[in-house]
C-alpha positions as CSV (number, residue, x, y, z in Angstrom):
1,M,23.4,30.5,-8.8
2,V,25.7,27.7,-7.7
3,V,27.4,27.8,-4.3
4,G,30.2,25.6,-2.8
5,A,32.2,22.8,-4.1
6,Q,29.2,20.4,-4.5
7,G,27.6,22.6,-7.1
8,I,24.6,23.2,-4.9
9,C,22.0,25.5,-6.4
10,K,21.6,28.4,-4.0
11,T,17.9,28.9,-4.9
12,E,17.1,25.2,-4.3
13,L,19.1,25.3,-1.0
14,Q,17.3,28.3,0.2
15,Q,13.9,26.7,-0.7
16,A,14.9,23.5,1.2
17,I,15.9,25.5,4.3
18,E,12.7,27.6,4.2
19,N,10.6,24.4,3.8
20,Q,12.3,22.9,6.9
21,L,11.6,26.0,9.0
22,R,8.1,26.5,7.7
23,A,7.1,22.8,8.2
24,Y,8.9,22.6,11.6
25,P,9.0,26.0,13.2
26,A,10.4,24.6,16.4
27,S,13.6,23.6,14.4
28,T,16.9,24.9,15.7
29,L,20.1,25.1,13.6
30,Q,20.9,21.7,15.0
31,D,17.8,20.3,13.3
32,V,18.6,21.9,10.0
33,Y,22.1,20.4,10.3
34,K,20.6,17.0,11.0
35,A,18.3,17.2,7.9
36,F,21.0,18.1,5.5
37,Y,23.5,15.6,7.1
38,Q,20.9,12.9,6.5
39,E,20.6,13.9,2.9
40,H,24.4,14.0,2.5
41,F,25.3,10.7,4.2
42,G,22.1,8.7,4.4
43,P,21.6,6.3,7.4
44,E,25.1,4.7,7.4
45,H,26.0,6.4,10.7
46,M,23.0,4.9,12.4
47,I,23.6,1.2,12.0
48,T,25.9,-0.8,14.2
49,D,24.5,-4.3,13.3
50,T,21.3,-5.8,12.1
51,V,20.2,-7.3,15.4
52,A,20.7,-4.0,17.2
53,A,18.8,-2.1,14.4
54,R,15.9,-4.6,14.6
55,N,15.8,-4.5,18.4
56,Y,15.8,-0.7,18.5
57,L,13.1,-0.5,15.8
58,N,10.9,-2.9,17.8
59,Y,11.6,-1.0,21.0
60,E,10.7,2.3,19.4
61,L,7.5,0.8,17.9
62,D,6.5,-0.4,21.4
63,H,7.3,2.8,23.3
64,C,6.9,5.7,20.9
65,D,4.0,7.9,21.7
66,D,1.7,9.3,19.0
67,Q,3.7,11.3,16.5
68,V,2.7,14.9,16.0
69,I,4.1,14.7,12.4
70,P,1.1,13.4,10.4
71,L,3.3,12.0,7.6
72,Y,4.1,8.6,6.3
73,Y,7.2,9.9,4.5
74,E,9.0,13.0,3.4
75,F,12.0,13.7,1.1
76,M,15.2,15.1,2.6
77,G,17.2,18.2,1.7
78,V,17.6,19.7,-1.7
79,K,17.8,16.6,-3.9
80,G,15.5,14.2,-2.1
81,D,17.9,11.4,-2.5
82,Y,16.9,10.1,1.0
83,V,13.5,9.8,2.5
84,R,12.4,9.9,6.2
85,V,9.9,7.0,6.5
86,Y,7.9,7.6,9.6
87,L,6.9,4.7,11.9
88,K,3.3,5.8,11.4
89,A,3.4,3.8,8.1
90,I,3.9,0.6,10.2
91,K,1.4,1.6,12.9
92,D,-1.2,2.2,10.2
93,D,-0.4,-1.2,8.7
94,L,0.8,0.1,5.3
95,I,4.2,-1.6,5.6
96,T,5.7,-4.1,8.0
97,S,8.5,-3.4,10.4
98,E,10.6,-5.9,8.5
99,Q,10.0,-4.1,5.2
100,L,11.2,-0.8,6.8
101,L,14.1,-2.5,8.6
102,W,15.5,-4.0,5.4
103,A,14.9,-0.8,3.3
104,F,16.8,1.1,6.1
105,L,19.6,-1.5,6.2
106,D,19.9,-1.7,2.4
107,S,20.1,2.1,2.4
108,A,23.1,2.1,4.7
109,Q,25.6,1.5,2.0
110,P,28.1,4.4,2.1
111,A,26.7,7.4,0.4
112,Q,28.2,8.6,-2.8
113,Q,29.2,11.9,-1.1
114,I,32.8,12.5,-0.2
115,A,32.9,12.9,3.6
116,N,35.3,15.8,3.7
117,D,33.0,17.8,1.5
118,W,30.4,17.9,4.3
119,A,32.1,20.8,6.1
120,T,32.1,22.8,2.8
121,K,28.5,22.0,2.2
122,W,27.5,22.9,5.8
123,E,29.3,26.2,5.4
124,A,27.3,27.0,2.3
125,I,24.1,26.1,4.1
126,V,25.0,28.4,7.0
127,D,25.7,31.2,4.5
128,V,22.2,30.8,3.0
129,I,20.6,30.7,6.4
130,D,22.4,34.0,7.3
131,E,20.6,35.5,4.3
132,I,17.2,34.2,5.4
133,I,17.5,34.7,9.2
134,P,20.7,36.4,10.3
135,D,22.2,34.9,13.5
136,F,19.7,31.9,13.5
137,G,21.2,29.4,15.9
138,A,24.2,31.6,16.8
139,E,24.7,29.8,20.1
140,D,25.2,26.4,18.3
141,R,27.3,27.5,15.3
142,E,30.7,26.6,16.7
143,L,29.7,23.2,17.9
144,L,28.0,22.4,14.6
145,H,31.0,23.7,12.6
146,Q,33.2,21.4,14.6
147,A,30.8,18.5,14.0
148,S,30.8,19.2,10.3
149,V,34.6,19.2,10.2
150,E,34.6,15.8,11.9
151,N,31.6,14.5,9.8
152,K,29.6,13.9,12.9
153,A,25.9,13.3,13.1
154,V,23.8,15.1,15.7
155,H,20.5,14.3,17.3
156,H,17.3,16.4,16.9
157,S,17.2,19.3,19.4
158,R,15.2,19.0,22.6
159,A,12.8,21.6,21.2
160,Y,12.2,19.6,18.0
161,N,11.7,16.4,19.9
162,A,9.3,18.0,22.3
163,A,7.3,19.6,19.5
164,Y,7.1,16.8,17.0
165,H,8.0,13.4,18.7
166,P,9.7,12.2,15.4
167,H,10.0,8.5,14.8
168,Y,11.4,7.5,11.4
169,R,14.1,5.7,9.5
170,I,16.1,7.1,6.6
171,V,15.8,5.2,3.3
172,N,17.5,5.7,0.0
173,R,15.1,7.3,-2.6
174,H,15.5,4.4,-5.1
175,I,14.9,1.8,-2.4
176,F,11.9,3.8,-1.1
177,D,10.4,4.1,-4.6
178,T,10.7,0.4,-5.4
179,Q,10.1,-1.3,-2.0
180,L,7.9,1.0,0.1
181,K,6.2,3.7,-1.9
182,P,3.9,1.4,-3.8
183,A,2.3,0.4,-0.4
184,I,2.4,3.9,1.2
185,A,1.8,6.3,-1.7
186,P,-1.9,5.5,-2.2
187,H,-2.6,6.8,1.4
188,K,-2.8,10.4,2.3
189,N,0.5,12.0,3.2
190,T,-0.7,15.4,4.6
191,K,2.3,17.4,3.5
192,K,3.4,17.9,-0.1
193,S,5.3,14.9,-1.4
194,Q,7.7,14.8,-4.4
């Protein structure tokens, strides 16, 4: 069954939501929003300039504590058009910070998605969530609805950050497959990869 203007398969959407909640049980509705927002828009909202992106990556590498998430990468959302590449791949010397930085920057080209379709897509996601867990994240719904209308990104929730200490960059799937995956894929990624 297809839902919404984007032709999203309801079954695939439900599976992606269930995967998020199973893999990250501390997720709030805000974290579900963030995951699907990243799939929809990619990393373009995260980059102000190359120097700032490099400086922040270096800062994060120097100051991030051990990640609870034992992954090198994971595919985002329903389609997997974007990949979260965790800084663990750098810390374990599988790729360099420059490789990840440039893959991240190259991925920041505006996504193919039409921005004003995000609110419609988010509404379809919430409808499916209601079928799985009624009233999940009820306290955040209005704020997230407004964020979706304004095409705004959100941060991970405090609960998610406290539970998982996530440190990653978003990379386009094609760029990941050609530039990073050959170095990362031979190593164990503890959760199912696509």
